[in-house]
Each structure stands twice: as structure tokens, then as C-alpha cells.
C-alpha positions, 0 to 999 in steps of 0.5 A, a space after each residue: 919293828 917300828 914303821 921308821 925301821 921298816 922304811 930304813 930297812 927297805 931303803 937299805 935293801 934297794 942299796 943291797 940289791 944294787 951292790 949284789 947285782 952290780 948293776 944299778 939300772 937293773 936293781 932300780 927296775 926290780 925295786 921300782 925306783 928311779 936311778 936318781 932316787 937310788 943315787 940320792 939314797 946312796 948319797 944320803 947313806 954316805 953323808 948322814 949314815 943309816 939315820 939319814 934314811 929315816 923319814 923326815 918329820 915335817 910340821 904342818 905350815 901355819 897359813 898367813 890367811 888363817 882365821 885369827 885365834 880370837 875369832 876361832 874361839 868365838 866360832 867354837 863358842 857359838 857352835 857349842 850353843 848351836 851344834 845342829 845349825 849349818 855353817 852358813 846359818 851359824 855365820 849369818 847368826 854371828 854376823 847379826 850378833 856383830 861378829 864379821 864371819 864368813 861361812 867359809 871361816 866357820 867351815 874351815 874352823 870346824 874342819 880343823 877341829 873335827 866338827 864338820 858333821 852334825 853328829 861330830 858337833 853333837 858328840 863334842 857338845 855332849 862330851 863337853 857338858 860335864 866339862 863346860 868349864 874346859 879352857 876353850 869354852 871358858 875362854 871363849 865365854 869370857 872373851 865374848 862376855 868382856 867388853 875389852 878384847 883379849 889379845 893374848 896368844 892362843 897357847 897362853 890363853 888355853 893353858 892359863 884360861 883363868 889368869 888370861 881372863 882375869 888379866 883382861 877383865 872378867 865378866 861381871 854378873 
């Protein structure tokens, strides 16, 4: 039985207890739910059926002040080359390189990517050594090496790293 089915069964059991006892207040007290929640469950069951009692899948919102994808790639590239430095030092190094980055931006990018700890960054670098030409690292390298800035979307760039970098000018050696 999946967790979805368990949730549906638990909600149905609350409704069944109320029907059996013929007392909504007592059934709610035994079940540990409020009467308003009970009536919301009953209304959902009547309007949407059994599938309406399943938990809703919600996507994580994209915040308007999130670090731009191009900046995230540059932070990840710099992190890849310096995995042992702190987010404050990395931000200072990037600022000296001419990239306007705050320590908070670096820290939040690391959190989103699961690189908050030094050991996680070292594991990430060690795992990427054999795959140094992975789309994220290759794209970040091409973006920082090119003179023009790539303006393609992150999904497009990650999926088609070679075409994206060649479309916006590949670095010359």
C-alpha cells in the first residue's frame, strides 16, 4: 500500500467513524481533527470522490529574487575549482574577478545544490573528476571563457550544452 492510499484510507476512516457513531463532534474528538476539517473532508468526498482525498502535489515556487541562472553557473564553476573555501571567501574572489556576487548568493546556491558543507563540495568535485565535461561544468566554463554572455534559458543550456556554447561563440584556444 502506498502512502497516498494510506492517507486516503485514514481520511475515509474518519468519515466512517462519524457515520458509525452518528455523532460528528465525538468522532472528531476521537480522530483528533476539528469539525471544520471533517466537513471539508466530507464536502471533498461528495464533490471529487475518493481521489479528491489524496494529498495534493505542489511544486516549489520560483522566487523573483532568485540568483540568475548564469550567475549560478559561474558560482558552481568557481566552487568546482575551489571546493574548500568558504562562501565568504569565494564571493570575495569572484568580486575580485569582476563578477558581482554576495556571500549570501553563494550560500543559497550551495544550499540549493546540496553543497553547503565542505565534505559535500569535495564529494561533488571528486564525482565530477571523471565527468569533467558534464553539461553544468562545461557550460559554466564556456560561459566564463567567452567574451559574449549566453542568454539562453537554463533548461536549454543544460540539455544542449554543446549547441548552446557553439551558438554563442565557443572559446578559442
